[in-house]
N, C-alpha and C positions, 0 to 999 in steps of 0.2 A: 147375213152372208151365208150362202149354202156351202155344205161340205162337198167334197169331190163325189162321194157316194150319192148324195142327193142330186147333184148335177147329172151324174151318169144315169139316174132313173129317167130323166128327160131324154138323154141321148139314146137310150135303148129303144125309144119309140119315134125317133126322128129319121126322116128319109136321108139325112146327111150323115148318118153314122157309117163308120168303117172300122174294121178291126186291124190293129197293128200291134202284135205282141212285143215288138221291140220298144214301142213307146208306151207300153203298159196296158194294152188291150183295146178298149173302145176309144176311138178318136173321131174327130170331125173330118169329113171328107173335104171340107172347104179350107180349113185352117191347117189340117194335118197334125193337130195337137189335141191333147185331152181338153175337156171342157174348162174354159177359163172365164166364163161369164159370171157376173156377181149375183144378179137376181133372175134375169131372164135372158135367154139366148136370142139375139136379134135374127138369127138365121134358122130358128126352129121351124120345122115343117113336119107335122104329125103324119106318121105312117099308120093309117087306119087299120090295116091288116095286122101289123105288128102289135098295135095297141090291143086289139082283140085277143091275140095270142098271149100276150103278157097278162092281161086280165084273166083269161081262162086258166093260165098256169097258177096264178095267185089263188084263184078260187079252188083249184084242185088241191093245192097245198093246205089251205085253210080247212077244206073238207076232210083231208087225210088226218090233220092234226085233231080235228073234232072227233073223228071216228076212232082214233087211237086212244084218246082220253076223253071221257064224257064230260070233263070239266066241272062236275058237281062234287068231286071229292070222294065219291063212292069207292073208286079203285084204290085211292090212297088209304082210306079207312080199312078196306078189306085186307090189303097187303100189310098194313101196319099192325092190324090185329093178328094176322098169321105170324109175323115175325115176333111180336111181343109174346103171344101165347105159346108159340113154339119154343122161345127162349125160356119161358117159365117152366114149361113141361120138361124140357131138357135139363134144367137146373134141378128140379125136384126128382128127376129120374136117378139122381145120385150117382152120376158116372164120374164124379171127381172134379167137375168144372162148374163155374157159375157163368152162365151165358148172358152177362150183363150187356154186352154189345148189342146182341139181338133184341134184348128187352128194351133198351134205351132207344135204339134205332126204330123199332116197331112202334114204340110209344110216341115218338116224335112224328113219325109218318102218319099215325092214326090221328093225332091232334091236328096236323096240317090238313088232313082230309076233312075233319070236322069244321075247321075254320073255312076251308074252301066251299064246303056245302052250305054253310050259313051265310056266305057273302054273295 
């Protein structure tokens, strides 16, 4: 059985889609209700143009995510090292505080970066 969110993924690219905010957003123009089918909608009719738009938008989001984070852990290792070393330097600067939060946070982030780059 599909969840409502999974069903609405089909509805987004169906020619029978309609928007009614009083009924929760995307509805079927034939039944005037949200998706109620179990596995497949018997009235599904693909909107090729909308399908291309949705695919393009998903590709843009994936590209933006990949560009924002290179995915190999390098950024996590760099920022983890900055926080950890910065915390150590600030602690040894003897200004009256131990910056254990920065040291621990940086260490954890650095280790996560190492794990990400090795996987």
